[in-house]
N, C-alpha and C positions, 0 to 999 in steps of 0.2 A: 783471801780469794783472789786469783789471779785476774787480769783483765784481757778481753779480747781485743786484737789489733785488726781483725778483718772476719767477714763472715764468708765462708767457702761454699759452693753449691756444686759438689762433683755429680754430673751426670754420668752414671756408672755404666759399666760394661753390661752387655746382654746378649743373648743369642737368639738367633732366628728371628729378628726384629723385622717386619715387613718394611717398614719407613727406614731409609739409611739414618744412622743417630745424629748426624750433624744436621740433616735435613729437618729432622724431627725436632731437634732444639731450635733451629732457626725459625721454622715456620708453624710448629705446634705449639712451641711455648710462647705464649703470648706475653710473658714477663717482660721480654727484651725488647720485641719489634712491633706488636700488633696492637697497642693503645688499649690493652685490657684494664678492668677496673681497679685491680690490685697488682700493677706490676711495680717492680723494685725501682724503676725510673720514675714511674709515677708516685712512688712513696719520697721520692727526692734523692735515691741513692744512684749514684754513678757506678756502672759495672764493667769489669774487665774479663776477658776470657782467654783461656791458654788450653792447648792441647795436654794430655797427660802423659804422653810418652806410652800410652796403650790404646785401650778403644774409647776412652771417654773425654770428656771435655769438662774443665773446671769454670765455673762464674765464680769470679772473685769480686767481693765487695771492700773495698779498704775502709776502715773505721779508726777514729780518732780514738787513741787509748782511752778507756774509762768505761767501757761496756762490761759488766760482769760476765763471766763465760755462762753462767746459767741463763742470763738473759739473752746473749748472743744464740746459744743453743736453742732456746724456746722460741726465738724469732725464726731462726733458720726452719726449726720444724714446721712452723706455722705456714711459712711461704711454701714448704715442700708438700705438705698436707694439703693446702689450697689449689695448689697448681694439680696435684694427682686427682684431687676431686673435680676440678673443671676440666682436665682431659684425661680421664681413666682409660681410655683406650692406648695411651702413649706414656704416660707416667704413673710411678708408684713409689710411695714413701716407706714402704714396707721392706725390710732387708731379707726376707724369706726369698731364697733363690727359686723355688718353686712357685711362690705367688708372683715373682717378678718376670716371670718367664714372658718374652716377647715386649717387655716394656723397658722404658729407660728408668733406672733407679736413682732417686733423689737422695743422696746420701747425706743428709742432713746431721746424721751422728758425727761427722767429722768435725763439727763446732763444739769440740771439748776440749780442755787444757789437756788431756792425755793423749790426744789423737794427733796424727801427723797427716800432711799433705806433700806431695811432691812439690820442691820448688821449682819456679821457672828456671829455664836453662839447664834443668839436671837431667843427667841420662839414666834411663831404668837398666838396671842388671838383667837385661834379657837378650836374646839373640837380636840382632839389629841394631841393637844400642839407641833405641828411639828416645828423643829428647822431649820434655815438656816444653812446650814452646808458645809464648804470647801470640795471640792472632786478632786482629782487627775484627769487629762485629760484621763489618761489611763482607768478609771472606768466611764467614761461618756459614756455609751452604753445602749442598750436595756435592759441589767440586772439591771441597776441601779434603784433603788425604793426609791424616796425621803422620803416616808411615814416612813422608817426605822429610819429616825433623829428625834427623838421626845424626849420630856421631859420625863424622866424614863426608856429611852432606849439607848440614847447614852452614850457613855464611853470614857474616855480618850484612851483606846487602839485603838478606830476608828480613832484616828488621827495619828497612828503610820504606816508609817512615815506622818510627817504634810505635806499636799500638799501647805499649804502657808508659808513653813518655810521661803522663799526667799522673800515673798510680800514686806514687810517693808524694805529690803535692796536692792530692785529693783530700780535702777535710771536710769529713761528714760524720755523723754519729746517728746511733738509733735513738730516736726521739720518742717523747710519751705519745704524740699523736701517731706515730708510725705503729709503736707496739699496740695501741689501743685500735687502731685500723685492722692489725692482724689479730687482735683478742689474746694479746701476750701480757699476762699479769706481770708487772714489775714489783 
């Protein structure tokens, strides 16, 4: 069995959502900023954000090698389900396009050995050539426009200071206490 090196939380595309998606992530998702009881940061995990080169945002949680993929996936599902239960008007963990209309889809299914996610700094093969771009949490708000990150418009100065400077140096793992808190059976 392979081992997961990160947990990713794609906040997926949706249509006709009344709250702008990044506003929803910053202000409606208490996991990252509002001191709710079961946040990733409260669990002791450092998080990083990037645009997806599309309509979404990825929350990246780097992990030391060693967590089995099934545990990583179960943990990410528990986080997604918990958030969708606490803020059901904004979030959903169900992939059904019909059920997720007007909500932000928390795509925990991407945390699988056979799944992929766009790498930071990679361009999407779409009109405009949008780029998946690391962003600082302080910049994740209603003013963030992911479309400004595109081939031909991004510059090295846009990474100063580098919001992912500490990503590779971040040493953290899913502990038994974290798994217990999120009711994940190891």
